[in-house]
N, C-alpha and C positions, 0 to 999 in steps of 0.2 A: 533523289532527282529534284532538280530545281522547278519551282512554280513558274507560271507565266502570268504577267499582268499587262493588260492593254489599257492605255490612257487615251480617251477620245475627248477632244475639245473643239470649240468653234474656231478659235484663232490658232495659227501655227505656233506663234511664240508662247502663248499660254500653255498649249499642250506640251511643248518641249520643256517649259519651266516645271510643270507639274510632274512630268516623267523624271526629271532630274532630281526633284525632291524625294520622290518615292524610291528612286534608285539609291540615294544616299543612305536610306534606312533599311531597304530590303534587297539591295543589289547582290549580297552574298548568297541569298536564298531564292532569288527570283530573277527572271529575265524580263525587263520592262521595255515595252514598245509603245510609241505614241502615234496618234493619227489626228489629222486636222480636217475639219469640214471645209474650211476656206481654201485649202490647196487641193482638195479632192481626194486625199488619201483615206479619208474616213467614209467614202462613198462605196457602194457595192457591199457584198457580204464579206465581213472581216474574218480573218482566221480565228479558229477556236483559241480560247485562253482560259486559265483557271479563274480569272477575275477580270471584269471590265469596270474601270473607273471612268464615268462619263459626266462631263459638265452639263449643267441644266439647260444651257443655251445651245448645245451641240446640234441636236436634231429637232428640237421644237415641239415634238409630240411623241407619245408612246408608240403610235402606229409607225411613224417614221423611223423610230429606233428599231422596231422589229424587222425592218427591211435590211438592216445592216449588221445587227448583232445575232450570232448563231442562237438557235432555239435552245432552251434549257440552260443558258449560260448564267453564271453567277455575276450579278451586276450590282453596282452601288453608285451613288452620286458623289461628285467631287464637291467638297465643302472647303471654302477658303475663309481666311480671317486676316488679322494683322499681327505683327510682332509688337512686343511691349515697347521696344525702342522707337517704333514708328508712332505709337500713341504719345509717348513722351515728347517727341518732336512736334506733333500737332498741338499738344497742350501749350506750347510756347507762343503759338499764334494769338495775337491780341483778340479780346472779346469784341464781337460785332463785325469782324472781318467778313466781307462778302467774297466767296471763292467759288469758282467753277470746279465741279468734280467731273473730270473728263474720262470717259470710258468708251468701250466699243458700241454699246447700245444704251438706249434710255433706261431699259429695265436693269441692266447691269450697274449703271450709274446710281440709280435710285436705291438698289439693294445695298450697294457699298456704303452710301450715305447713311442709310438706316442702321447698318451694322456699326458704323463709327459712333452714332448717337447712343446706341445701346451700350457701347464701351465707355461712354462718358465724355465724348468730344461734342459738347453742346454749345460752346462759345462761338463757333463759326457758323455763319449763315451760308449753307451749301446751296449751289444751283447746279442741277444735273446738266451735263453737256455731252454730246456724242457726234459722230460724223453727220454732216448735213443739217445739224441744228443751227438755229439763228440766235445770235447774241444780241438781245435788245435791251439789256439793263447794264448799268456800270458795275464793274467788279474790281476787287483789289488784287486778286491773284488767281492762279489756277493750280489745282492739286490733281495729280493723275497717277494711276498704278501702271507706270511704264507705257503710257499711251500719249507721249508728247507730240506725236505726229498729228494728233487731232486737236491740239490746243490752238485757238485763234492766234495769228501772228502778232496782233496788236497788244497782247497781254505780255508784259515784260517779266513779271514775277511768277515763275513757275516752280512748283515743288513736286519732284518726281519721287513718290514713295515706293516705287518698285512694285513688281507683280505681287499680288496677295498670295501668301503661301497657304498650303493645305492645313486644315485645322488638326489639332491634336486628336480630336475624336475620330476624324477620318483615318488617321494613321493607326489608331487602336483597332478600328473596325477591320482594316485590311489585315492586321496581324491575327485577329481572332477568326476571321473568315477563312484564312489560309492555314489555320492551326499552327501559327507561329507566335503564339502568346508568350513564349519564353523570351522573345526579343524585347518585350516591353520593359524589362529590367536592365537592358544593356545601357552602356554609357551614352551611345548615340541617341537613343530614345529619350533618356532622362534629360539630356541637354536640349533636345527639341521641345520637350514639354515645358521647359523653363522659359524659353524665349517666346513661346506663342501665347497670345492673349486669347481669352475666351469670354463669350457673353453668357455662357451657361452658369447659373448660380452654383458656386461651390464646386465647379468641375474639378479643379486641381485638388481640392481637399478630398472630394469623393473618390477621385481616381487614385490619389495617394493612399487613401484608406483601403481601397480595393487591392492595391498592390501589397500593402502591409498584410492584409488578411490572406492573400494568396501565398505570400512568402511564409507566413506563419503556418498555413496549411501544409506547404511542402516541407517545412522544417519538422512539423509534427509527424508527418508521414515517415520521414527518414529516421527520426529518433525512436520510433516504435520498434520493438523487438519482433513484431509480427510482420509477415508479408501483407501488403495492402494494395488492392487494385480496384479502381472505380470505373463504373460504366454509366453512361447517360441513359435517358429514358428509352433510347433506341437500342441499347445494348452495346454501344460503341465505347471502347476504352478511352478515357480522357486523362487518366492519371494512374501511376503505380510507383511504388518505392523500390529502392535497390534490393531490399530484403526479399521481395517476391521474385525479383529477377534471379537472385542467388538460389532460392528454393526451387524454382521451376526451370532454371537454365534458359531464360529468354532474354532478349535485348530490348531495353526500354524504347529506344528510338524506332524500332521496327514494329512495335505492337500498338503504339498510340494511333487512334483513329480506326483500328480494326475491331471487328466484332468480338466481344469477350468470349463467347462460347466457341468461336472458331479457334482462338488461341488457347483457351483453357476449357476443353470439352467436358472436363470433370467438375466444373463449377456451374451450378444451376442458376445462372443469372436470370434467365427468362422466367423461371418459376417465381423467384423473389419479386421481379418486376410485375408479373401478372397477379400474384396473390397478395402482394403488398404486405407480406409477413416475413419475419425473420426466420431464416433456416438455421437451426441449431447446429453446433459443431458435430461433424462426423469424421471418422478416420478413413482415409484412402491411402493406397500404396502408390507412390510415385517414384519411379526409378529405384525400387527396392527399399524406399524409406517411407515410414508411416507419417502421413501429414494430416493435421486436423484442418478442416475447411468449414467456415461459417459464412453466410451471406446475410447482409442487413440492408433492407430497402431504405431509400431516402424519401421521406414523404413531406410534401408541402401543400397545405390546405387540402389534405386527403388525396392529393394527386402524387403518384410516384414519379419522381424526376430523376431517378437513378438508383444505383445500389453499389455497395462495397463488399468485396470478399476479403476475408481475413484468413491467412494461411500461416501455419506454424508447424515446424517439425515436432512430432509428438514427444520424442525423447527430451527435447529442449523445453517443451511446454511442461512436462512432468518435473524436470529438474528445476525449472524456474518457479513452479508452484511450491515445490518443497523448500526452495531457498527463501521465497517470499513468506511462506508460512512460518518458517523458522524466525526470520527477521521480524515479522509482524507480531507473532504470538509470543516471542520470548521477552517482549517488553514486560518487565517485572518478573520474568522467569529466568533468573541468572544466579549463578553461585557467587556468594559474597566472600566466602572464607577460603583460605588456603591452609596447608599444614603449618605454616608459620603462625597462624592465628590460634593454634591449639597450644595453650599454655601448659607447661609442665616439663620437669626434668627427671621425674621418677623413672626407674627402669621399666615399669609396667606401661606407662604412657609412651615412652620412647619406642618400646617394642611394637606397640600397636601402630604408631605412626610409620615405622619402617616397613611393617607388613603391608599396610594399606597403600603405601607408595608403590610397592611392587605390584600389588593387585590392580592399582589404578590404570596401569598401561595395558591391561588386558581388556577384552570385550565381555568377559563373563559377569553374570550377576554377582553382587556382593550382598551378604547378609550380615548386618551389624546387630549384635545382641547386647543389651545392657539395660539396667534399671532406669527409671525416670530420672532425668536431669543429669545423666552422665555425658551428654554431648553427642548423641548419635547423629543428629541432623548436621551438626557442625562437621563431623567426620565425613558425612555424605557430600557436603559442599566441597570439602578438600579433595576427596577422591575424584569428583568431577573436574575440578580445576587442574588436577594433575594428569588427567586422561587425555587421549587423543581427541576427545569430544569437547574439549574445554571451550571452543568457540561456539558450540551449539548451546541450546537452551538447557536450563536446569529447572525442572518442575517438581515441586514438593506437594504432597497431599497426605493428610492423616485419614486413612481409610476407615478407621474405627469411629471417627467422629461424625460420619454421615450416614443417613438412612440408605438402605440398599438401592432404592429406585433413583435417588438423587446421585448416589455414587456412580451408578452405571452411566447416567447421562454426562457426568463430569469427566469420567475416564474416557468414554467412547464417543461423546458428542451426540447430536441428534439432528434429524432432518426437520424441515419446516412441517408443522402440523403433526409432529410425532406425539404430542400430548398437549393438554390445555395449558396455555401460557408459554408455549414454545416460541422463541423469537422467529420473526420472519426471515426466511433464508436459512434457518438452522444455525448450528454452532459447532465448530470443531471441538473434539474432546482433548483431554490432557495428553493422550498418546500422540495426537497430531501436533499439539503444541510442542511436545518434546522431541519431535522428529530430528534425527541426527544429533540428539543430545541425551540427557539422562532424566529418568523419572524416579523420584524418591518416594517410596511407599512406606509411611511411618505407621507403626502399630498394625502391621500386616496380619497379625493373628486375629484381628477383629473382622476380617473379610468373610462374607457368607460363602457357603459352598458353591452357590450359583456364580458368584463373582469370581471365585477361585478358578472355576472351569474356564470362564472367559479370559482371565488373565493368563492361564496356561496356554490357551490358543494363540494369544498374541506373542508369547515367548517362543512358541514352537514355529508359528507360521509367519510372524512379522506382519500380520494383517488385522485390521479392525473394521467393524461395520457399525455405523452410527445407529442410534436408537431410531426406529421407524424408517430406516434407509434400506436400500437394496444393493448399493455399490460397495465394493471392497476397496479400502484405502490402505496402501502399503506404507508401513512405518518402520523406521530403523531407530530403535530406542534401547538404551541400556538401563537395566533395572538395578536400583539399590534399595534393598528392603531393610526395615528395622523392626525389632520386636523387643518387648521387655518381659516376655514369657518364654517358656520352653516349647519350641515348635515340635520337638521330638515327642513331648508329652501330649501335645495337641493331636499329633498324628496317631498316637496310641489310643487317644480318646475318640478318634474318628471325627474330630471337629476341624481338622486341617488335612487336605488331600496330600497323600504320600508323594504322588508324582510332582505336584507343585513344590512340595518341600524340597525334593531333590533337585528341582530346577533352580530354586532360590539358594540352596545350600551349597552351591559350587565353591564359593570363597566366603568363609565365615570368620568373623572376629568377635571376641567378647570384650566389651569395654570395661575396664576396671572401675570399681566403686571408689568414691573419693576417700573413704575411710581407709582404703588399701593403698593410697598414694599420698600419705600424710605430708611427705616432703614437698608436695606441690601446693599445699594450702597457703603458705605465705606468699608464694608467687602469684597465686590467683587473687588473693586479697589485694595485693599491690596493683595488679592489673585492673581489677574492678574499681578500686579507689581512684585510679587515674582516669578510667573511662567515665566515672560518675563525677569527676572533679571534686572528690572529697578531700578533706584536710583534717584527719584525725590520727591518733595513735592508740594502740591497744595496750592496756595494762598487762603485766606479766600473768596475772590470774586469768584474764580473758584469753590471752594467747594459749596458755596451758589448757584451758577449757576447750577452745576451738580445735586444738590438736587431738583432744581425747574424745570429742563429740562424734557420734556415729554418722552424722550427715545422711539421714534417710532420703532426703531430697537431692543429695549429691551436689554437683556444681551449681545447679539452679538455686538450690537452697542457700548455698554460700553467697551467691551474688545478691540474693534477697537480703541476707544478713548485712552485707556491706552497704547496700542501699539504705537499710534501716539505720546503720551507724551514721551515714552521711546526714540524715535528716534529724538526728537527735540534736544537732547543733553543738555538740560537745567536742572538745579537742582530744580529751583523754577518755577512752571508752573503758568503763569498769563493768563489773559483773552485773550491777543493777541496770546497766544499759543494754543488756542482751535482749533480742527480740522475744516477745511472749511465747513464740512457738518453740524456742529452744531453752528457755529459762528453767524449765522443770527437769531438765536432763543433766543436772550437775552431778548426780550420783552415777552417771553412765559408766565412768571408768571402772569403778569398783564392781558394778554389775557385770560389765563385759569380762572382767578378769574372772569373776565367779562362774560365768557361763563357760568360759574356756576351760576352767579347772573341772567343771562338772558337765561335760557335754551330753552325757547320757541321761541326766535328770530331766523330768518333765519341766516344761517352761511355765513358770509362775510369774506374773508380771507385777502384782502388788497385792499384798495382804491375801495371798492365796487365790487371787482372781486369775483364772486362766484366760488365754486368748479366746478360747471357745465361748466362754460366758460373756466376755466383754463384747465380742462381735455380735453374739445373739441378742444381747441387750440393746445395742445400737440399732440393729435391724428391726427389733420389735418397736422401738420408739419411732423409727422412720415409717414403719408400716401403719402406725396409728395416725401419722400425718399424711398418709397416702402418697408417699414419695419413695424414690429409689435412693440408695446411698452407695457411693463408690469407694474404692480402696483409699484414695487420697483423703477423703473426708473421714473415713474410719481412722486413718493414721493421725490426722489432726485432732480428732476427738480423744485418742489415746494420749497424745502429748498434753492436751489440756487437763487431763486427769492425772498426769504424772506417771503414766504407764509406758514402759519401754517396749515398744513393738516395732518391728521392721515390716517393710512391704511384703517380703517373702513370707513372714509369719502370717500376715493377714491373708495373703493369697492362698497359702496352704490350708489355713483354717476354713476359708470359704469353700475350698475344694472338698474338704472333708465333710462339711455341712451339706454341700450339694449332693454328695454321694449318699448321704443319709436321707435325702429328700426334704431337708429342712429349709433350703434356700434355693432360689433361682438366680444364677449368676449371669449378669449381662455381659455382652461382648465388649472388649476394649474398655472404654471409660463410661459405658452406658449405665453402670451401677447395678446393684444387686437388691433382692427383695425377698422377705420371708414367704415361704409357702404357707398354706393353711396348717400343714403338719408342724411347721416351725413355730407358728403362733401357739398352737395347742401345747407343744413341748415346753415353751417358755411359761405359759400360764399354769401348766401342771406342776412345774418345778418352782415357778415364781422367782427363784433366785438361786444362786449357787450355794 
């Protein structure tokens, strides 16, 4: 429905001129009528209108105005100014020129002169003139705003600058009062603002800035994925975006200016305005759809000047949170390697790759069994990259390398205040990081019984709860686990839960040792040499030795050896250039042959020293230094003494000693330590 605007002026021609200007800008949205005091049309009680624009000289006083304008009407004053082109024309008049300024009244003439001077027209000496005034000084010319009829006939040079148009500020006020603010950005308004001069400091700049801010505000509202509706301090809707219209099935043009709680009875605007506090999101059902609704008050100098409601479909909110969580938290959590990065052409490694490729396309957990350095994590990367989750995050963690309390917060996250040092706002856990992706648990055998129970729940229910929290977070994560020990044996020892074992053991592969894929050694050496930008050649003796070497550290040890060759600075690598960790194993080939020929004989590693006594000795030395010692350090100590021991032999030896109560074996790589009985046993026997 169109608005109504009534223009009231003293002079008929002035009123008609003002009405025409207003009509050019608002005619499509409002019916404009003008009244004049001089012709009597503005006398008596005027018809009601949405807005009365009244010139200051129309009625002369507020009491007189009350006799003609309906009570409780919205009124404003008519403000006039000059066009820029008019000022440019006046600037051409020579300095010192004496000019009459002819207008309807003395007051109007003086006001018009003052306005010109404010706008910088100061080189002319103006003399106000009006009907019945007496000209008693010589003048050079007359200037008039379309009132030539009152110019004395004896003055020959007359400049008619036309009726003074309404100011830009007045047009803005009309638009805002009638809730037609959207018109301010139209081409007609913009053109009008450009041609009008203003005496207000920085008006154009300030108004342009206000328009830019308003435009940015509307753009921001529309790009938000949430529905947004704003009300003023009285609860009247002043803005909303298309998203809220889509969610609530309302029409924007029909709700602007209406009471917010009348249109949206389920949004507690009045409570937010009254309490000046944010109302946290809550879920409501709207047309069968779950919607989250939050209300935020807008405070200025402790006074509430409005509020915004934020609406979003709950399913989309959850989906977006999961998507953003994956995008944000997988920074640094992605799989780097594919099956093409796994070097080797031996039948054993080709078989493993083919099996894992088929396993990758399933959603079942994968268990990768293999000794240290065989490439278990590399294979886990490749499985993820070949799966349907390849675009999701890949998160890896060594569960045996962390204390239990730290591991729990890492895997499941924590809420604010869950423990001393917890970050403000809490932190998501790795399960949340890995949502819609893969979580790789290395050395899973080192996980405590309590953590095994929590992991089992995640696998069964797809739910996690943060440490110190009370809310359930749904996660969709595929598990790839790796171990370098026998989980079956762990189950028999009751150190690993049988139900978790069968959950993880759905798809299992055993990674071959490097010594069992000798044909891949040369390929791996060339690969690492290229990767490390090495430039060396191996002598025949070194090649033969490397093919015969047992490689207890597997591929990782081979890479270390290649890196050592690179930094020797020699082009031809000879036996004397072998790393210290492998130089004592030259007799390996003969020893291995002997072991194969006599597999039932007791293992004797050197000069009748058995693995038992060697390990016992190392543990005793470590105990005297009050430290733990792990399998890797035991293996290194054996090599340094020229003793041929494998990880499996050390592990089995430690197990036997633990069963006798001589040693306490740590989980994962935590290390082992002699018990008091073990110390006494060594001291009583002193030596083998």
